[in-house]
A tleap script that builds the chain and sets N, CA, C and O, in Angstrom:
source leaprc.protein.ff14SB
mol = sequence {
  NMET LYS VAL VAL ILE ASP GLY GLU LEU CYS
  GLN GLY GLN GLY ARG CYS PHE SER ILE ALA
  PRO SER LEU PHE GLY PHE ASP ASP LEU GLY
  ASP GLY VAL VAL LEU GLY ASP GLY THR LEU
  THR ALA GLU THR LEU ASP LEU ALA ARG LEU
  ALA GLN ALA ASN CYS PRO GLU HIE ALA ILE
  PHE ILE GLU GLU SER CSER
}
set mol.1.N position { -110.438 -8.562 -124.226 }
set mol.1.CA position { -109.094 -8.218 -123.840 }
set mol.1.C position { -108.343 -9.503 -123.487 }
set mol.1.O position { -108.923 -10.494 -123.044 }
set mol.2.N position { -107.048 -9.440 -123.701 }
set mol.2.CA position { -106.187 -10.589 -123.397 }
set mol.2.C position { -104.957 -10.119 -122.636 }
set mol.2.O position { -104.509 -8.982 -122.788 }
set mol.3.N position { -104.419 -11.014 -121.816 }
set mol.3.CA position { -103.173 -10.743 -121.122 }
set mol.3.C position { -102.089 -11.632 -121.734 }
set mol.3.O position { -102.325 -12.805 -122.025 }
set mol.4.N position { -100.912 -11.065 -121.923 }
set mol.4.CA position { -99.770 -11.816 -122.458 }
set mol.4.C position { -98.530 -11.473 -121.642 }
set mol.4.O position { -98.441 -10.411 -121.026 }
set mol.5.N position { -97.583 -12.394 -121.656 }
set mol.5.CA position { -96.280 -12.167 -121.017 }
set mol.5.C position { -95.217 -12.224 -122.103 }
set mol.5.O position { -95.186 -13.163 -122.899 }
set mol.6.N position { -94.354 -11.228 -122.137 }
set mol.6.CA position { -93.223 -11.223 -123.061 }
set mol.6.C position { -92.131 -12.090 -122.447 }
set mol.6.O position { -91.504 -11.712 -121.457 }
set mol.7.N position { -91.914 -13.248 -123.043 }
set mol.7.CA position { -90.935 -14.203 -122.537 }
set mol.7.C position { -89.504 -13.699 -122.569 }
set mol.7.O position { -88.659 -14.191 -121.821 }
set mol.8.N position { -89.222 -12.730 -123.416 }
set mol.8.CA position { -87.885 -12.149 -123.480 }
set mol.8.C position { -87.616 -11.238 -122.282 }
set mol.8.O position { -86.470 -11.085 -121.860 }
set mol.9.N position { -88.659 -10.643 -121.745 }
set mol.9.CA position { -88.507 -9.720 -120.619 }
set mol.9.C position { -88.630 -10.404 -119.262 }
set mol.9.O position { -87.989 -9.994 -118.294 }
set mol.10.N position { -89.452 -11.445 -119.192 }
set mol.10.CA position { -89.722 -12.100 -117.910 }
set mol.10.C position { -88.465 -12.756 -117.359 }
set mol.10.O position { -87.731 -13.440 -118.073 }
set mol.11.N position { -88.233 -12.525 -116.042 }
set mol.11.CA position { -87.094 -13.130 -115.363 }
set mol.11.C position { -87.533 -14.077 -114.247 }
set mol.11.O position { -86.717 -14.504 -113.430 }
set mol.12.N position { -88.830 -14.403 -114.218 }
set mol.12.CA position { -89.315 -15.393 -113.268 }
set mol.12.C position { -89.429 -14.926 -111.829 }
set mol.12.O position { -89.246 -15.727 -110.912 }
set mol.13.N position { -89.724 -13.660 -111.607 }
set mol.13.CA position { -89.870 -13.143 -110.240 }
set mol.13.C position { -91.069 -13.777 -109.524 }
set mol.13.O position { -91.048 -13.947 -108.305 }
set mol.14.N position { -92.108 -14.124 -110.285 }
set mol.14.CA position { -93.265 -14.804 -109.715 }
set mol.14.C position { -94.324 -13.917 -109.092 }
set mol.14.O position { -95.262 -14.422 -108.476 }
set mol.15.N position { -94.200 -12.628 -109.236 }
set mol.15.CA position { -95.211 -11.740 -108.647 }
set mol.15.C position { -96.565 -11.929 -109.318 }
set mol.15.O position { -97.601 -11.859 -108.655 }
set mol.16.N position { -96.565 -12.165 -110.615 }
set mol.16.CA position { -97.837 -12.360 -111.317 }
set mol.16.C position { -98.572 -13.570 -110.755 }
set mol.16.O position { -99.780 -13.514 -110.523 }
set mol.17.N position { -97.855 -14.646 -110.540 }
set mol.17.CA position { -98.450 -15.858 -109.990 }
set mol.17.C position { -98.949 -15.627 -108.569 }
set mol.17.O position { -100.014 -16.118 -108.194 }
set mol.18.N position { -98.192 -14.891 -107.787 }
set mol.18.CA position { -98.598 -14.603 -106.410 }
set mol.18.C position { -99.881 -13.784 -106.360 }
set mol.18.O position { -100.715 -13.975 -105.475 }
set mol.19.N position { -100.033 -12.879 -107.307 }
set mol.19.CA position { -101.205 -12.003 -107.349 }
set mol.19.C position { -102.403 -12.704 -107.974 }
set mol.19.O position { -103.525 -12.574 -107.485 }
set mol.20.N position { -102.170 -13.444 -109.052 }
set mol.20.CA position { -103.281 -14.035 -109.805 }
set mol.20.C position { -102.946 -15.451 -110.282 }
set mol.20.O position { -102.705 -15.660 -111.470 }
set mol.21.N position { -102.930 -16.424 -109.364 }
set mol.21.CA position { -102.590 -17.796 -109.769 }
set mol.21.C position { -103.601 -18.427 -110.720 }
set mol.21.O position { -103.311 -19.447 -111.345 }
set mol.22.N position { -104.772 -17.834 -110.833 }
set mol.22.CA position { -105.745 -18.338 -111.798 }
set mol.22.C position { -105.418 -17.882 -113.220 }
set mol.22.O position { -105.948 -18.435 -114.184 }
set mol.23.N position { -104.559 -16.886 -113.357 }
set mol.23.CA position { -104.189 -16.348 -114.678 }
set mol.23.C position { -102.779 -16.729 -115.115 }
set mol.23.O position { -102.506 -16.845 -116.310 }
set mol.24.N position { -101.877 -16.925 -114.141 }
set mol.24.CA position { -100.470 -17.102 -114.461 }
set mol.24.C position { -99.898 -18.372 -113.832 }
set mol.24.O position { -100.335 -18.820 -112.772 }
set mol.25.N position { -98.914 -18.928 -114.517 }
set mol.25.CA position { -98.187 -20.078 -114.014 }
set mol.25.C position { -96.728 -19.925 -114.381 }
set mol.25.O position { -96.270 -18.825 -114.690 }
set mol.26.N position { -95.990 -21.038 -114.349 }
set mol.26.CA position { -94.566 -21.038 -114.663 }
set mol.26.C position { -94.269 -22.076 -115.728 }
set mol.26.O position { -94.935 -23.109 -115.796 }
set mol.27.N position { -93.263 -21.804 -116.569 }
set mol.27.CA position { -92.815 -22.805 -117.531 }
set mol.27.C position { -91.697 -23.642 -116.906 }
set mol.27.O position { -91.406 -23.503 -115.718 }
set mol.28.N position { -91.081 -24.495 -117.692 }
set mol.28.CA position { -90.039 -25.391 -117.179 }
set mol.28.C position { -88.799 -24.642 -116.684 }
set mol.28.O position { -88.032 -25.181 -115.886 }
set mol.29.N position { -88.598 -23.422 -117.145 }
set mol.29.CA position { -87.442 -22.626 -116.730 }
set mol.29.C position { -87.764 -21.697 -115.565 }
set mol.29.O position { -86.884 -20.984 -115.082 }
set mol.30.N position { -89.018 -21.698 -115.111 }
set mol.30.CA position { -89.416 -20.841 -114.008 }
set mol.30.C position { -89.898 -19.465 -114.417 }
set mol.30.O position { -90.147 -18.614 -113.563 }
set mol.31.N position { -90.032 -19.236 -115.722 }
set mol.31.CA position { -90.536 -17.954 -116.205 }
set mol.31.C position { -92.061 -17.981 -116.205 }
set mol.31.O position { -92.671 -19.045 -116.307 }
set mol.32.N position { -92.659 -16.821 -116.091 }
set mol.32.CA position { -94.107 -16.718 -116.059 }
set mol.32.C position { -94.734 -17.031 -117.405 }
set mol.32.O position { -94.179 -16.715 -118.457 }
set mol.33.N position { -95.895 -17.654 -117.354 }
set mol.33.CA position { -96.698 -17.917 -118.540 }
set mol.33.C position { -98.157 -17.614 -118.210 }
set mol.33.O position { -98.584 -17.692 -117.058 }
set mol.34.N position { -98.897 -17.272 -119.241 }
set mol.34.CA position { -100.325 -17.058 -119.100 }
set mol.34.C position { -101.010 -18.415 -119.219 }
set mol.34.O position { -100.704 -19.195 -120.120 }
set mol.35.N position { -101.923 -18.686 -118.320 }
set mol.35.CA position { -102.679 -19.927 -118.386 }
set mol.35.C position { -103.817 -19.766 -119.389 }
set mol.35.O position { -104.434 -18.704 -119.467 }
set mol.36.N position { -104.091 -20.804 -120.145 }
set mol.36.CA position { -105.149 -20.734 -121.147 }
set mol.36.C position { -104.765 -19.803 -122.282 }
set mol.36.O position { -103.588 -19.644 -122.605 }
set mol.37.N position { -105.779 -19.190 -122.883 }
set mol.37.CA position { -105.515 -18.319 -124.033 }
set mol.37.C position { -105.354 -16.853 -123.646 }
set mol.37.O position { -105.149 -16.003 -124.513 }
set mol.38.N position { -105.444 -16.550 -122.352 }
set mol.38.CA position { -105.217 -15.189 -121.885 }
set mol.38.C position { -106.426 -14.279 -121.935 }
set mol.38.O position { -106.333 -13.105 -121.576 }
set mol.39.N position { -107.560 -14.802 -122.372 }
set mol.39.CA position { -108.762 -13.978 -122.453 }
set mol.39.C position { -109.185 -13.549 -121.053 }
set mol.39.O position { -109.252 -14.359 -120.129 }
set mol.40.N position { -109.469 -12.257 -120.920 }
set mol.40.CA position { -109.848 -11.701 -119.625 }
set mol.40.C position { -111.353 -11.443 -119.558 }
set mol.40.O position { -111.985 -11.059 -120.542 }
set mol.41.N position { -111.896 -11.662 -118.382 }
set mol.41.CA position { -113.291 -11.335 -118.105 }
set mol.41.C position { -113.315 -10.074 -117.262 }
set mol.41.O position { -112.263 -9.558 -116.885 }
set mol.42.N position { -114.488 -9.581 -116.969 }
set mol.42.CA position { -114.607 -8.410 -116.111 }
set mol.42.C position { -113.986 -8.689 -114.744 }
set mol.42.O position { -113.406 -7.798 -114.124 }
set mol.43.N position { -114.111 -9.938 -114.276 }
set mol.43.CA position { -113.573 -10.304 -112.968 }
set mol.43.C position { -112.048 -10.433 -112.973 }
set mol.43.O position { -111.399 -10.094 -111.984 }
set mol.44.N position { -111.477 -10.915 -114.067 }
set mol.44.CA position { -110.035 -11.148 -114.097 }
set mol.44.C position { -109.236 -9.950 -114.617 }
set mol.44.O position { -108.015 -9.914 -114.463 }
set mol.45.N position { -109.893 -8.994 -115.215 }
set mol.45.CA position { -109.189 -7.824 -115.747 }
set mol.45.C position { -108.469 -7.060 -114.645 }
set mol.45.O position { -107.319 -6.660 -114.824 }
set mol.46.N position { -109.124 -6.852 -113.514 }
set mol.46.CA position { -108.478 -6.126 -112.411 }
set mol.46.C position { -107.262 -6.876 -111.880 }
set mol.46.O position { -106.248 -6.260 -111.549 }
set mol.47.N position { -107.356 -8.209 -111.797 }
set mol.47.CA position { -106.201 -9.005 -111.356 }
set mol.47.C position { -105.052 -8.889 -112.346 }
set mol.47.O position { -103.896 -8.763 -111.944 }
set mol.48.N position { -105.360 -8.929 -113.624 }
set mol.48.CA position { -104.324 -8.802 -114.650 }
set mol.48.C position { -103.656 -7.435 -114.577 }
set mol.48.O position { -102.439 -7.331 -114.727 }
set mol.49.N position { -104.432 -6.404 -114.351 }
set mol.49.CA position { -103.869 -5.053 -114.233 }
set mol.49.C position { -102.987 -4.928 -112.994 }
set mol.49.O position { -101.946 -4.271 -113.034 }
set mol.50.N position { -103.399 -5.555 -111.897 }
set mol.50.CA position { -102.593 -5.529 -110.681 }
set mol.50.C position { -101.274 -6.269 -110.896 }
set mol.50.O position { -100.220 -5.801 -110.466 }
set mol.51.N position { -101.333 -7.412 -111.554 }
set mol.51.CA position { -100.107 -8.157 -111.862 }
set mol.51.C position { -99.207 -7.341 -112.783 }
set mol.51.O position { -97.992 -7.300 -112.589 }
set mol.52.N position { -99.793 -6.698 -113.773 }
set mol.52.CA position { -99.025 -5.865 -114.699 }
set mol.52.C position { -98.319 -4.736 -113.953 }
set mol.52.O position { -97.147 -4.458 -114.209 }
set mol.53.N position { -99.021 -4.096 -113.044 }
set mol.53.CA position { -98.444 -2.979 -112.292 }
set mol.53.C position { -97.332 -3.428 -111.353 }
set mol.53.O position { -96.460 -2.630 -111.008 }
set mol.54.N position { -97.346 -4.689 -110.936 }
set mol.54.CA position { -96.357 -5.198 -109.991 }
set mol.54.C position { -95.228 -5.986 -110.631 }
set mol.54.O position { -94.353 -6.483 -109.921 }
set mol.55.N position { -95.221 -6.113 -111.941 }
set mol.55.CA position { -94.166 -6.851 -112.632 }
set mol.55.C position { -92.905 -5.988 -112.720 }
set mol.55.O position { -92.927 -4.945 -113.375 }
set mol.56.N position { -91.804 -6.399 -112.074 }
set mol.56.CA position { -90.595 -5.577 -112.079 }
set mol.56.C position { -89.947 -5.449 -113.451 }
set mol.56.O position { -89.223 -4.487 -113.705 }
set mol.57.N position { -90.198 -6.406 -114.335 }
set mol.57.CA position { -89.607 -6.349 -115.676 }
set mol.57.C position { -90.540 -5.719 -116.708 }
set mol.57.O position { -90.166 -5.562 -117.870 }
set mol.58.N position { -91.756 -5.358 -116.286 }
set mol.58.CA position { -92.762 -4.803 -117.204 }
set mol.58.C position { -92.993 -5.751 -118.375 }
set mol.58.O position { -93.051 -5.329 -119.530 }
set mol.59.N position { -93.123 -7.038 -118.060 }
set mol.59.CA position { -93.261 -8.076 -119.084 }
set mol.59.C position { -94.709 -8.464 -119.350 }
set mol.59.O position { -94.972 -9.273 -120.239 }
set mol.60.N position { -95.640 -7.912 -118.606 }
set mol.60.CA position { -97.060 -8.262 -118.755 }
set mol.60.C position { -97.760 -7.160 -119.546 }
set mol.60.O position { -97.624 -5.974 -119.248 }
set mol.61.N position { -98.510 -7.583 -120.558 }
set mol.61.CA position { -99.219 -6.647 -121.409 }
set mol.61.C position { -100.686 -7.048 -121.513 }
set mol.61.O position { -101.014 -8.231 -121.607 }
set mol.62.N position { -101.556 -6.052 -121.495 }
set mol.62.CA position { -102.978 -6.290 -121.695 }
set mol.62.C position { -103.317 -5.700 -123.058 }
set mol.62.O position { -103.135 -4.510 -123.315 }
set mol.63.N position { -103.817 -6.583 -123.919 }
set mol.63.CA position { -104.095 -6.194 -125.301 }
set mol.63.C position { -105.594 -6.130 -125.540 }
set mol.63.O position { -106.358 -6.953 -125.036 }
set mol.64.N position { -105.990 -5.150 -126.307 }
set mol.64.CA position { -107.382 -5.048 -126.725 }
set mol.64.C position { -107.674 -6.148 -127.731 }
set mol.64.O position { -106.852 -6.439 -128.601 }
set mol.65.N position { -108.826 -6.749 -127.612 }
set mol.65.CA position { -109.234 -7.758 -128.592 }
set mol.65.C position { -109.664 -7.057 -129.872 }
set mol.65.O position { -110.220 -5.959 -129.846 }
set mol.66.N position { -109.395 -7.717 -130.987 }
set mol.66.CA position { -109.773 -7.082 -132.253 }
set mol.66.C position { -111.034 -7.664 -132.817 }
set mol.66.O position { -111.488 -7.241 -133.880 }
savepdb mol mol.pdb
quit
């Protein structure tokens, strides 16, 4: 599984970073970005889901790996 942020939807609220700083950071404009390639482990999946549930713009998506 992977986590991604839709850059068109993100408005830089920073909740994802506050919840999971090991998964999320900020770009030069202050919008959220996924750190690394977004691959989730059993340990980080719950954090990604919590960040997704708390994103006011619904810009975080968890995708099944193919």
